[in-house]
N, C-alpha and C positions, 0 to 999 in steps of 0.2 A: 653511584647513580643508577637507578633502576632502568632496565630496558623498557622501551615503550611498545605497547601494542595498541594500534588504533582500531576502533570499531566504527566503520564508516558506512553511512547511508549515502548512496550516490544518485538518489533520485531515479528518474526513468531510465537513465543510462546515457542521455545526451549531456555533453559537457555544459551546455547552456543552462541546464537545470541544476547543476551541481553548485553547492556553496563554495566560497573561496576556501573555507576550512577543509572541505572534502577534497578539493583539488590538491591543496597543499599536503594533506596526509598521504594521498596516493603517490604524489611526486617524491615525498621524503622517504617512503617505505623502501626497504631493501627487497621485500617480498610482499606481493598482493595475493591474498588467499580468498577463494570464493567458489560459488556454484558455477559449473562449466558455462552455461548460457550467459551469465553475467560477466564472467571473465572475458568471453569473446567480445562482448560489447565494449569493455574497457580497453582491450588490446588495440582496437581501432583508434582510440584517442590518446592512449599512453603506451605506444609501442616499445618504448625503451625500458619498461619495467620488467622485473622477473615475476612470473606468475605460478601459482599452484592451484589447480582446480580439482574438484570432485563432483560426481553426479548427484542428482537428487537422492534423498534418503541417506546421505552420508554426512549429515551436518555435524554430528558429534566427532566423527573421525577427522573432519576438516578442521574443527576447532582445536583438537588435540595436536594436529600437525602444526597449526599456527602457533600455538603456545610453545611447543617444542622448539620451533625455529627461533622464537623470541628469546627463549632461555639460552640459546646458543649465541646470542648477541646480535641478532638481526632485528631491525625495526620492521614490524609486520603491520600490514593493513588488512584486517578481516572485513570484507565488504558485503553489503546487502543492497539490493535495489530499494528504492523508496527511502524509508527511514529505518535504520538498523534496530531501533527500539520498538517498531510497530510491525509485527509479524516478521521480524528480521532476526539477525544473528546475535544481537546484544545479550539477550538472556542466556542462551546456551553457552556463549563464550565466557561470560562471567561465572557460570556454574562450573565449566571445565577448569577455569583458572583456580577456582576454590578447591575443586576435587584434586587437582595436581599440586596444590600448595605452592603455586607459582608466584614468586615475588616480582611482580611486574607493575609498571605504571600503565593504567588503563585510561585511554582518552576516547570518550564517545563523541562521535561527530554526527550531528543531526542532518537529515536529508529531507527531500520533498517526497512525501508519501503519495501513493496512488490516488487516495481520496482528494488531496489538495490539487494534484495535477489535473485530475478529471473534472473537478469542480470549476477550475479556472477555464477549461475548454467550454463547459456547458453554460456558464454565466455566473450565477450566484446561488446555487442550490443549498449551500451549507451555512447560510447566514444565521440560522437558529440552531438549537440543540439537535445533535445528530448522534446516531449509533453506527459504529463500523462492525460488521459481522462477516466472518469468513464462512462460506458454505462448505469448505473442505472438512470432512470428518476423519482426516488422517490422525488428528490429535485430539479431537473433541467428539464425543458421542453425538450421533445425528439428532436424537430426541432433545438433547440439551440445546443444540443449535436452533432447532425449530422453536423451542421454548423461548429462547432469547429473541428470535424474530417476532414472535407473538407479543412479548413484553414491550419491545421497542415500538411495535405498531400500536399497541394499546396506549402507550405513553405519548403518542403523536410525534415521535422523533422522525426527522428525515433519516432514512436508512441507506447506508452505503454497503453494498455487498461485494466482498472480495471473493475470488475463486468461485464464480457463480455456476460454472458448468464445465465438465470435462468429458472425455470419451466414456469413462466409467460411471460418471455421475450426471446422468442426463435428465433426471426428474426433480432434483432438489430445488432448482430455481422455480419451477412451476408450482411446487407445493408451497414454497415460501410465499409466492405471490398470492396463492389462495388464502394462506393464513393472514396476510396483510389486508386482503379485501374484506375480512371480517370486521375491520376497524375503519377502513376508508374507501372512498369511491373508486370504482374501476376507471374513472376518468382522471385519476391522480396522475400528474406528470411524472415521467420516468426518463432519465437521461442515461445513455450508455456510451462509454468511451472505450475503444479498443486501442491498446498500445499508447496510452496517454503519454505525451511528451516525447514520442519517438517519431522517426521519419515517416513511418507508415500509419500514423495516427488516423483514426476514423471515429466520428462521433455522430450520434443521432438521437432524436427524441421520440418517445412513444408514450403509451399509457400503461397503468398497472393492469388493466384488463387485457391488453395485447402483449404483455411482457413474455408470456410463455411461448409466443410464436416468433420471438426475435432470434436472430442468428448470433447467439451469445456463446463465448468460449472462455477458456482460462485466462486469456489475455485481456478480458473485459472487466471494467468496473461498472457496477449498476447503481445508480443513485435514484432512490424512490422518494418523491416529495412527501411532505406532511400535508395536513388538511388545508394549509394556507398557500402552498406552493402553486405557482401559475407559470405560464409561458407567455412571453411577450417579445415580439421581434426576433423570434428564434432563440431566445435566451430563457433558461430555466431560473426562476427567481423564487426564493423563500423569504418573505418579508421578515425583517428583524423586529419590527414594531414601531419604527420611527413614523411620526405624523408628517409624511411627505406632503400631502395635500394642504394641511394646515400651514406648514412652513412656507410653501409657495404662495399661499393666500396672503400671508403677512409680509411678503416681499423680502 
């Protein structure tokens, strides 16, 4: 029987957001492996587990360590915040397993990604087609990122921006907003959620024209509406296209 390695998305980090499958995978694991910040979140909720953490930029080393421990006979949970298959550890873990010719049973566990968590806080901004784009150029050339932003704006997608600003990347969000304004009004609603789904969650609404002035950092998700998005009763809404008025008129 093959040893199991779980690739787990644990949502924002709060157990209330975790799927039952994610909770079960973490509890069944002999070793939980992940990024230091995320391990610290899980230790508060699963204090009985054994953990192995590495800092940022050590993703490949982390995956190799997880695979090596699984090959020794341990059931391992490789964890990611959000969903492991969306900007998470699923891809690199599978690549490392292939590179090491490891004969393991891989079980991917879906999680609540930041876009979903943030959208729920804001109302219903993702009710129509949307694009998720990371503004981090650690893995993707900046010009390609800007091209994707422009294409999404031209296609009238709702745009969800991950990693919008850091201490070293202070101008990317402002430039992205300028690119999007070539295709839509500066009054376009924008929702910002910081630490979505966590105890210190904060959310607020602004406009595309004011976005570059907002106090955004790496812990924020920015959702920019399409040409139909509007705000009502403090909620950001992107219509799906249902004939709400007609339905009401017919009783």
